C-alpha positions as CSV (number, residue, x, y, z in Angstrom):
1,M,-101.9,-26.6,8.4
2,K,-104.6,-23.9,8.1
3,R,-103.8,-22.6,11.6
4,S,-100.0,-22.5,10.7
5,F,-100.7,-20.7,7.5
6,L,-102.9,-18.1,9.2
7,K,-100.2,-17.6,11.9
8,S,-97.6,-17.1,9.3
9,L,-99.8,-14.7,7.3
10,G,-100.5,-12.7,10.5
11,R,-96.8,-12.3,11.2
12,S,-96.2,-11.2,7.6
13,V,-99.0,-8.6,7.8
14,L,-97.7,-7.3,11.1
15,A,-94.2,-7.0,9.7
16,A,-95.4,-5.2,6.7
17,T,-97.5,-2.8,8.8
18,L,-94.6,-2.0,11.1
19,F,-92.3,-1.4,8.1
20,C,-94.8,0.9,6.5
21,C,-95.4,2.8,9.8
22,G,-91.6,3.1,10.3
23,A,-91.0,4.3,6.8
24,A,-93.8,6.9,7.2
25,M,-92.4,8.0,10.5
26,A,-88.9,8.4,9.1
27,Q,-90.2,10.7,6.4
28,D,-91.5,13.2,9.0
29,Y,-88.8,12.5,11.6
30,P,-88.0,14.5,13.7
31,T,-91.1,16.3,14.8
32,Q,-89.9,17.2,18.3
33,S,-86.7,17.7,20.2
34,I,-84.2,14.9,20.6
35,R,-82.4,13.9,23.7
36,L,-78.8,12.8,23.2
37,V,-77.5,11.0,26.3
38,V,-73.7,11.2,26.8
39,P,-73.1,8.7,29.7
40,F,-69.9,10.5,30.7
41,P,-68.9,13.8,32.2
42,P,-68.6,17.0,30.0
43,A,-65.4,17.8,28.1
44,G,-64.3,14.2,27.3
45,V,-64.2,12.9,23.7
46,A,-67.7,11.3,24.0
47,D,-69.1,14.6,25.1
48,I,-67.3,16.6,22.4
49,L,-68.5,14.2,19.7
50,G,-72.0,14.2,21.0
51,R,-72.2,18.0,21.0
52,M,-70.6,18.2,17.6
53,V,-73.3,15.9,16.2
54,S,-76.2,17.7,18.0
55,Q,-75.1,21.1,16.8
56,R,-74.7,20.0,13.2
57,L,-78.0,18.1,13.0
58,A,-80.1,20.7,14.7
59,T,-80.2,23.1,11.8
60,P,-81.2,20.6,9.0
61,Y,-83.7,18.9,11.4
62,G,-85.2,22.1,12.6
63,Q,-85.3,20.7,16.1
64,S,-83.2,21.1,19.2
65,I,-80.9,18.2,20.1
66,V,-80.3,18.4,23.9
67,V,-77.1,16.8,25.2
68,D,-77.8,15.0,28.6
69,N,-74.7,14.0,30.5
70,R,-75.4,10.9,32.7
71,P,-72.1,9.6,34.0
72,G,-71.5,6.6,36.2
73,A,-70.4,2.9,36.1
74,S,-68.2,3.4,33.0
75,G,-71.2,4.7,31.1
76,H,-73.7,2.0,32.0
77,L,-75.9,4.2,34.1
78,G,-76.7,6.5,31.1
79,A,-76.8,3.5,28.7
80,Q,-79.4,1.8,30.9
81,V,-81.6,5.0,30.8
82,V,-81.4,4.9,27.0
83,S,-82.2,1.2,26.8
84,K,-85.4,1.7,28.7
85,A,-86.5,4.8,26.7
86,P,-89.3,4.6,24.1
87,P,-87.8,3.3,20.8
88,D,-89.0,6.2,18.7
89,G,-85.8,7.9,17.7
90,Y,-86.1,10.7,20.3
91,T,-83.6,9.3,22.8
92,L,-80.1,8.6,21.4
93,M,-76.8,7.9,23.0
94,V,-73.0,8.2,22.5
95,G,-71.5,4.8,23.3
96,T,-68.0,3.4,23.9
97,I,-66.0,0.2,24.1
98,G,-67.1,-0.2,27.8
99,I,-70.8,-0.1,26.9
100,H,-70.9,-2.1,23.7
101,A,-68.0,-4.6,23.9
102,A,-66.4,-4.7,27.4
103,Y,-69.6,-5.0,29.5
104,A,-68.7,-8.5,30.7
105,S,-66.6,-6.7,33.4
106,Y,-70.0,-5.9,35.0
107,S,-71.9,-9.0,36.0
108,K,-74.9,-7.3,37.6
109,L,-76.1,-4.9,35.0
110,N,-79.8,-4.2,35.0
111,Y,-80.0,-4.2,31.2
112,S,-78.4,-6.1,28.3
113,P,-76.2,-3.8,26.1
114,A,-76.2,-6.4,23.3
115,S,-79.9,-6.8,23.0
116,E,-81.4,-3.6,24.3
117,L,-79.2,-1.1,22.4
118,Q,-79.4,-0.6,18.6
119,P,-76.3,0.8,16.9
120,I,-76.8,3.6,14.4
121,M,-73.1,3.9,13.5
122,I,-69.6,3.9,14.8
123,L,-68.9,7.6,15.1
124,G,-65.1,7.2,15.0
125,E,-62.0,5.8,16.5
126,A,-58.7,7.1,17.8
127,P,-55.5,5.7,19.2
128,N,-54.4,6.1,22.7
129,I,-51.0,7.4,23.6
130,V,-48.5,5.8,26.0
131,L,-47.5,8.7,28.2
132,V,-44.9,9.2,31.0
133,P,-43.9,12.4,32.9
134,A,-41.4,14.7,31.4
135,N,-38.8,13.6,34.0
136,S,-39.4,9.9,33.6
137,P,-36.3,7.7,33.3
138,F,-38.1,6.1,30.3
139,K,-37.1,7.8,27.1
140,T,-38.4,5.2,24.7
141,F,-41.1,2.5,24.7
142,P,-38.7,-0.4,24.5
143,E,-37.1,0.9,27.7
144,L,-40.5,1.0,29.5
145,L,-41.3,-2.5,28.1
146,A,-38.1,-4.0,29.3
147,F,-38.5,-2.6,32.8
148,A,-42.1,-3.7,33.0
149,R,-41.2,-7.3,32.0
150,A,-38.3,-7.4,34.4
151,N,-40.2,-5.8,37.3
152,P,-43.8,-7.1,37.6
153,G,-46.0,-5.0,39.8
154,K,-43.5,-2.1,40.1
155,L,-45.1,0.3,37.7
156,N,-48.4,2.2,38.5
157,Y,-50.6,3.2,35.6
158,A,-53.5,5.7,35.6
159,S,-56.8,5.3,33.9
160,A,-59.9,7.4,33.4
161,G,-61.8,4.9,35.5
162,P,-62.5,1.1,35.8
163,G,-63.7,-0.3,32.5
164,S,-62.9,2.9,30.5
165,S,-61.2,2.6,27.1
166,V,-58.0,3.9,28.8
167,H,-58.2,1.0,31.3
168,M,-59.0,-1.6,28.6
169,V,-56.2,-0.8,26.2
170,T,-53.7,-1.0,29.0
171,A,-55.1,-4.3,30.2
172,L,-54.8,-5.6,26.6
173,F,-51.1,-4.4,26.6
174,E,-50.5,-6.4,29.8
175,L,-52.0,-9.5,28.3
176,E,-50.1,-9.2,24.9
177,S,-46.8,-8.3,26.5
178,G,-46.9,-10.6,29.5
179,T,-46.4,-7.7,31.9
180,R,-48.2,-6.9,35.2
181,M,-48.7,-3.4,36.4
182,N,-50.8,-1.7,39.1
183,H,-54.0,-0.1,38.1
184,V,-54.8,3.3,39.6
185,P,-58.3,4.4,38.5
186,Y,-59.4,8.1,38.5
187,K,-62.7,9.8,37.8
188,G,-61.8,10.9,34.3
189,S,-58.6,11.7,32.3
190,G,-58.3,15.2,33.8
191,P,-57.4,14.3,37.3
192,A,-55.4,11.3,36.1
193,L,-53.2,13.5,33.9
194,I,-52.6,15.9,36.7
195,D,-51.2,13.1,38.9
196,L,-49.2,11.8,35.9
197,I,-47.6,15.2,35.3
198,G,-46.8,15.4,39.0
199,G,-45.2,12.0,39.0
200,Q,-47.7,10.3,41.4
201,V,-48.1,7.5,38.7
202,D,-45.7,6.2,36.2
203,L,-47.6,6.0,33.0
204,M,-51.0,6.3,31.2
205,F,-52.5,5.1,27.9
206,D,-54.6,8.2,27.5
207,N,-56.9,9.4,24.7
208,M,-55.1,11.5,22.2
209,S,-57.4,14.6,22.4
210,S,-56.8,15.1,26.1
211,S,-53.1,14.3,26.1
212,V,-51.6,16.1,23.1
213,P,-51.7,19.6,24.7
214,H,-49.5,18.2,27.6
215,I,-47.1,16.6,25.1
216,Q,-46.8,19.9,23.2
217,S,-46.2,21.9,26.4
218,G,-43.4,19.5,27.4
219,K,-45.1,18.3,30.6
220,L,-45.5,14.7,29.2
221,R,-43.5,12.5,26.9
222,A,-45.2,10.3,24.3
223,L,-43.6,6.9,23.9
224,A,-46.0,5.1,21.6
225,V,-49.5,5.0,20.1
226,T,-51.8,2.0,20.5
227,S,-53.2,1.8,17.0
228,A,-51.9,-0.6,14.3
229,K,-50.5,2.4,12.3
230,R,-48.8,5.6,13.3
231,N,-51.1,8.7,13.7
232,A,-50.7,11.7,11.4
233,N,-50.9,14.0,14.4
234,L,-47.8,12.4,15.9
235,P,-45.9,10.9,12.9
236,N,-42.6,10.5,14.9
237,V,-44.2,8.4,17.7
238,P,-44.0,4.7,16.9
239,T,-46.7,2.1,17.5
240,I,-46.6,-0.4,20.3
241,A,-46.6,-3.1,17.6
242,E,-43.3,-1.8,16.1
243,S,-41.8,-1.3,19.5
244,G,-41.7,-4.8,20.9
245,V,-45.3,-6.2,21.1
246,P,-46.1,-7.2,17.5
247,A,-49.6,-8.6,18.1
248,Y,-50.8,-5.4,19.9
249,A,-53.4,-3.0,18.5
250,G,-56.2,-1.3,20.4
251,T,-58.1,1.9,19.9
252,S,-60.8,3.8,21.6
253,W,-64.0,4.1,19.6
254,W,-67.4,5.9,20.0
255,T,-70.8,5.1,18.7
256,L,-74.3,6.6,18.1
257,A,-77.0,4.2,19.4
258,A,-80.7,4.1,20.1
259,P,-83.0,1.8,22.1
260,A,-83.6,-1.6,20.5
261,G,-86.8,-1.6,18.5
262,T,-86.3,1.9,17.0
263,P,-87.7,1.7,13.5
264,P,-85.0,0.7,10.9
265,A,-86.1,3.5,8.7
266,V,-85.3,6.0,11.4
267,I,-82.0,4.3,12.2
268,D,-81.0,4.4,8.5
269,K,-82.0,8.1,8.2
270,L,-79.9,9.0,11.3
271,N,-77.0,7.0,9.9
272,R,-77.1,8.9,6.5
273,D,-77.7,12.3,8.1
274,V,-74.9,12.0,10.7
275,L,-72.4,10.8,8.1
276,R,-73.3,13.7,5.9
277,V,-72.8,16.4,8.5
278,V,-69.5,15.0,9.8
279,A,-68.1,14.8,6.3
280,T,-67.9,18.6,5.9
281,P,-64.5,20.1,5.8
282,D,-64.9,22.0,9.1
283,A,-66.1,18.9,10.8
284,Q,-63.2,16.9,9.5
285,K,-60.8,19.6,10.8
286,Q,-62.4,19.4,14.2
287,L,-62.2,15.6,14.2
288,A,-58.5,15.6,13.0
289,A,-57.7,17.9,16.0
290,L,-59.2,15.2,18.3
291,G,-57.2,12.5,16.5
292,V,-60.6,10.9,15.6
293,T,-61.0,9.0,12.3
294,I,-64.4,8.4,10.8
295,T,-65.0,5.6,8.3
296,P,-68.5,5.5,6.8
297,N,-70.3,2.4,8.1
298,T,-73.9,1.0,8.2
299,P,-75.8,-0.1,11.3
300,A,-75.3,-3.7,10.3
301,E,-71.5,-3.1,10.0
302,A,-71.5,-1.4,13.4
303,Q,-73.3,-4.4,14.9
304,A,-70.8,-6.9,13.3
305,Y,-67.9,-4.8,14.7
306,F,-69.5,-4.9,18.2
307,K,-69.5,-8.7,18.1
308,S,-65.9,-9.0,17.1
309,E,-64.8,-6.4,19.7
310,T,-66.9,-8.1,22.4
311,Q,-64.9,-11.3,21.7
312,K,-61.6,-9.4,21.8
313,W,-62.3,-7.5,25.1
314,G,-64.0,-10.5,26.6
315,R,-60.7,-12.3,26.3
316,V,-58.9,-9.4,28.1
317,I,-61.6,-9.3,30.9
318,E,-61.3,-13.0,31.5
319,A,-57.5,-13.1,31.5
320,A,-57.2,-10.0,33.8
321,K,-60.2,-11.1,35.9
322,L,-61.7,-7.7,35.6
323,K,-64.8,-7.7,37.7
324,L,-66.1,-4.2,38.4
325,D,-69.2,-4.8,40.5
């Protein structure tokens, strides 16, 4: 009994000590430059969001925030670097669906996304757009859907890479619609869109930020958006749900995360400070141009969302037998 009491007391003292140290650390944080790992190439949405946050936090923090692009394995190479970094708040990461929720498609990861990464917040989410070339025979989404159902394996769809959000939302569509198409992965949305415009592939469920300029130029045609509701940037483009697949809804989302074990006080400070700098009118204007919506959320709410999304995308991975390693 005495030994049990002493052990319990020891744990309580240790927890109190760590809490106090973390709280004190958060008061002074940051005292040195911060590395923000973006586990994708430059110019994508993850990179744009990362640079937006780094630029807007640098002034109030009085420290440089250096963006470090570490692409590879659908973001897992960079995420692994972050997971092994000291949990002191000086190594952060922009994450995605593939890292936090669709990691079951990789069976040989050298880290555990669920246990080795601590969410700070969900930075934002955005719908994808179902795109076809300007000369495509499909003028509406119902026409595309009817052809896909009647001709399994006849359509080729592009993605930004295996396990990317572009790939996952398309695989979800196949599952919900009962269709089967051929996946043609690329190293990013840029080269995929070039081939889509040229007619080398039939369609793509691309991120809004990279595809809207091609829609506006007339090179691509938007047939539907993947979100549950229409997007304000494309109010005349219907959702997939209202166009023949009622159960369908899938968006791309991005996060800010840190190594597990980072003091909660530092995590909470980052959450508050990032939410404050992205709430400014000019930041909101930049986000709206990307089609990205930010809803204030806590680290605990982000963690709960990861769990629900992991179940959702795990079902897609299992049904589609998506094994990427």
